[in-house]
C-alpha positions in Angstrom: 0.0 0.0 0.0 1.2 3.5 -0.8 2.0 5.7 2.2 -0.8 8.3 2.7 -0.1 11.4 0.7 0.7 14.7 2.4 -2.0 16.6 0.6 -3.7 18.4 3.4 -2.5 21.8 4.6 -3.0 20.5 8.1 0.1 18.3 7.8 2.5 20.8 9.4 3.9 21.2 12.9 5.9 18.5 14.8 5.3 15.3 12.9 6.4 11.7 13.4 7.3 9.4 10.5 7.4 5.7 11.4 8.9 3.8 8.5 9.4 0.0 8.0 11.0 0.2 4.5 13.1 2.7 2.6 10.2 3.2 0.2 7.9 4.2 3.1 10.5 6.7 4.4 11.5 8.2 1.0 8.0 8.6 -0.3 6.7 10.6 2.7 9.9 12.6 3.1 9.9 13.6 -0.6 6.2 14.6 -0.5 6.5 16.5 2.7 9.6 18.4 1.4 7.9 19.2 -1.9 5.0 20.6 0.0 7.3 23.1 1.7 9.2 23.9 -1.5 5.9 24.6 -3.3 4.9 27.0 -0.4 8.2 28.9 -0.7 9.6 27.7 2.6 13.2 26.7 3.3 13.6 23.0 3.6 16.5 21.7 5.7 17.3 18.0 5.4 19.9 16.6 7.9 21.8 13.5 7.0 23.8 11.2 9.3 27.6 11.9 9.5 30.3 9.5 8.7 28.4 7.3 6.3 27.6 7.3 2.6 23.9 6.8 2.0 22.8 5.8 -1.5 19.4 7.1 -0.5 20.6 10.6 0.3 18.2 13.4 0.5 18.9 14.7 -3.0 18.6 11.2 -4.4 15.2 10.7 -2.7 13.9 13.9 -4.1 14.9 13.0 -7.6 13.4 9.5 -7.3 10.1 11.1 -6.5 10.0 13.7 -9.2 11.7 16.8 -7.7 14.9 18.1 -9.2 16.8 19.6 -6.3 19.3 21.5 -8.3 17.5 24.9 -8.6 16.3 24.8 -5.0 19.9 24.1 -3.8 21.3 26.9 -5.9 19.0 29.5 -4.5 19.3 28.3 -0.9 15.7 27.2 -0.5 16.9 23.6 0.0 19.7 22.9 2.3 21.2 19.4 2.9 23.4 19.4 6.1 25.5 16.9 7.8 24.5 16.1 11.3 26.7 17.5 14.1 26.2 18.2 17.8 25.4 21.9 17.2 22.5 21.0 15.0 21.1 18.7 17.8 20.7 21.5 20.2 17.9 24.0 20.7 20.2 26.8 19.9 21.2 25.1 16.6 17.5 24.6 15.6 16.6 28.1 16.5 19.5 29.3 14.4 18.2 27.4 11.4 14.8 29.1 11.9 16.1 32.6 12.4 18.5 32.2 9.4 15.6 31.2 7.1 13.5 34.1 8.3 16.4 36.5 7.8 16.8 35.2 4.3 13.2 36.1 3.5 11.6 32.7 3.7 8.1 32.6 5.3 8.9 29.4 7.2 11.3 26.5 7.5 11.0 22.7 7.4 13.5 20.5 9.1 13.8 16.7 8.9 16.4 14.1 10.1 16.6 10.4 10.8 16.6 9.4 14.4 19.9 7.5 14.0 21.7 10.7 13.1 20.8 12.1 16.6 21.6 8.8 18.3 25.2 9.0 17.3 25.6 12.5 18.7 23.5 12.9 21.9 22.2 10.6 24.6 18.6 9.5 25.0 17.7 12.1 27.5 19.2 14.9 25.4 17.4 13.6 22.3 14.1 13.6 24.2 14.6 17.1 25.5 15.3 18.3 22.0 12.1 16.6 20.8 10.1 18.5 23.4 11.9 21.8 22.6 11.1 21.3 18.9 7.5 20.7 19.8 7.4 24.1 21.4 9.3 25.7 18.5 6.8 24.3 16.0 3.9 25.8 18.0 5.4 29.2 18.4 7.3 29.8 15.1 6.7 29.1 11.4 8.3 25.7 11.6 7.5 22.1 10.7 9.7 19.2 11.7 9.4 15.7 10.3 11.2 13.2 12.7 12.0 9.9 11.0 12.1 6.8 13.2 12.2 3.1 12.3 8.8 1.6 13.2 10.2 -1.3 15.1 10.1 0.4 18.5 9.5 -0.8 22.1 6.0 0.1 23.3 7.4 2.5 25.9 9.4 4.3 23.3 6.5 4.4 20.9 4.2 5.8 23.6 6.7 8.6 24.4 7.2 9.5 20.7 3.4 9.7 20.0 3.1 12.0 23.0 5.9 14.3 21.7 4.5 14.4 18.1 0.8 15.1 18.7 0.5 17.2 15.5 0.6 14.2 13.3 1.8 10.6 12.8 2.3 8.8 9.5 3.4 5.3 8.8 3.0 2.8 6.0 -0.7 2.3 6.4 -2.0 4.9 8.8 -2.1 8.6 9.1 -3.2 10.3 12.4 -3.8 14.1 12.2 -4.6 16.3 15.2 -7.8 18.4 14.8 -9.3 21.0 17.0 -11.3 18.5 19.0 -9.6 15.1 18.4 -8.0 13.1 15.6 -8.6 12.5 12.0 -7.6 9.0 10.7 -6.8 7.9 7.2 -5.7 4.6 5.8 -5.8 1.2 7.6 -5.5 0.0 11.2 -4.7 -3.7 11.8 -2.5 -5.9 14.0 0.6 -4.3 12.5 -0.1 -0.7 13.6 -2.9 -0.7 16.2 -0.4 0.3 18.9 0.3 3.5 17.0 -3.4 4.4 17.1 -3.7 3.5 20.8 -0.8 5.8 21.8 -1.9 8.5 19.5 -5.3 8.5 21.2 -3.6 8.6 24.6 -1.6 11.6 23.5 -4.8 13.3 22.4 -6.6 12.7 25.7 -4.6 15.1 28.0 -6.0 17.0 30.9 -6.9 19.8 28.5 -8.8 17.5 26.2 -12.4 18.5 25.3 -15.2 16.7 27.0 -16.0 15.1 23.6 -13.0 13.6 21.9 -13.9 13.4 18.2 -12.3 10.7 16.1 -13.0 11.3 12.4 -13.1 7.9 10.6 -14.3 9.3 7.2 -11.0 8.5 5.5 -10.3 5.3 7.3 -10.6 2.5 4.8 -10.1 -0.6 7.0 -10.2 -1.4 10.7 -9.8 -4.9 12.3 -10.5 -6.1 15.8 -7.1 -4.9 17.1 -7.9 -1.5 15.8 -11.3 -1.4 17.4 -9.8 -2.4 20.7 -7.2 0.4 20.3 -10.1 2.9 20.0 -11.4 1.8 23.4 -8.1 1.2 25.1 -6.6 4.5 23.9 -9.5 6.4 25.3 -10.3 4.4 28.5 -8.9 7.0 30.9 -10.7 9.8 29.1 -14.0 8.0 29.3 -13.5 6.8 32.8 -13.0 10.5 33.8 -16.4 11.3 32.3 -15.4 12.3 28.8 -17.0 10.9 25.7 -15.6 9.3 22.5 -17.4 10.3 19.3 -16.6 8.1 16.3 -17.6 10.0 13.1 -18.5 8.8 9.6 -17.1 5.2 9.4 -17.6 3.6 6.0 -20.1 0.7 5.9 -17.5 -2.1 6.5 -15.9 -0.3 9.5 -19.3 0.6 10.9 -20.4 -3.1 10.7 -17.4 -4.2 12.6 -17.9 -1.5 15.3 -21.5 -2.6 15.7 -20.6 -6.2 15.8 -18.1 -5.6 18.5 -20.6 -3.4 20.5 -18.5 -0.2 20.4 -21.7 1.7 20.1 -22.7 0.4 23.5 -19.3 0.9 25.2 -19.5 3.4 28.1 -18.9 6.9 27.0 -18.8 6.0 23.3 -21.0 7.5 20.6 -21.1 6.1 17.0 -22.2 8.7 14.5 -22.8 7.0 11.0 -22.4 8.8 7.7 
């Protein structure tokens, strides 16, 4: 299945890319970068140091239909080698301020997690992720953080909490909305934990009484995915909040009814 396309203007902010294959990673990275280039933003792609990657950022862009030459020549596209200065809040702020001084309306920054792992320890990396989250919410910045999808549950839980603006992986796209989440793609045994932790991240103490999960663009949901809808919102519902499931397609609606989600405490199913 093709990775969900980054066609919505809502796909900005602090974003998490979970990739299982190089195709997953490169397709999303290229589309996300192209979105920024089309909007006139500066796009900064950070590559790991000390290794030659055949799938370098410029190669990825070419493979997916974008010739980087002109963008590199005018400074709208920058491909940087990772160093410790870049993996600091001061370094990230410097990238943003430099782009704004150069007249760009915003800046996009993306890097692989393994680039950071070679330069900073786990706590420093987590602190930088939180700082980037604040930066994306206060300045004209979007950050796409690239992680391999094979993560321990505790790590996946933490990352979903740090990237509440949006999560994309091979089959599923979760996007934060004003009152909950919008889902697109498919949820099954391979990625139900992503949905569960995304829902937990969406149900903070500041969550609205009604957490709205828009299922309009969700093409497939299995039993594991249905359980994730309940498990990911259990604390919210136990505290008196409600889960509203909007617009499932007929197949997804049949499964939800068969499993009795319409009768689960605090859950409201709103068909198309």
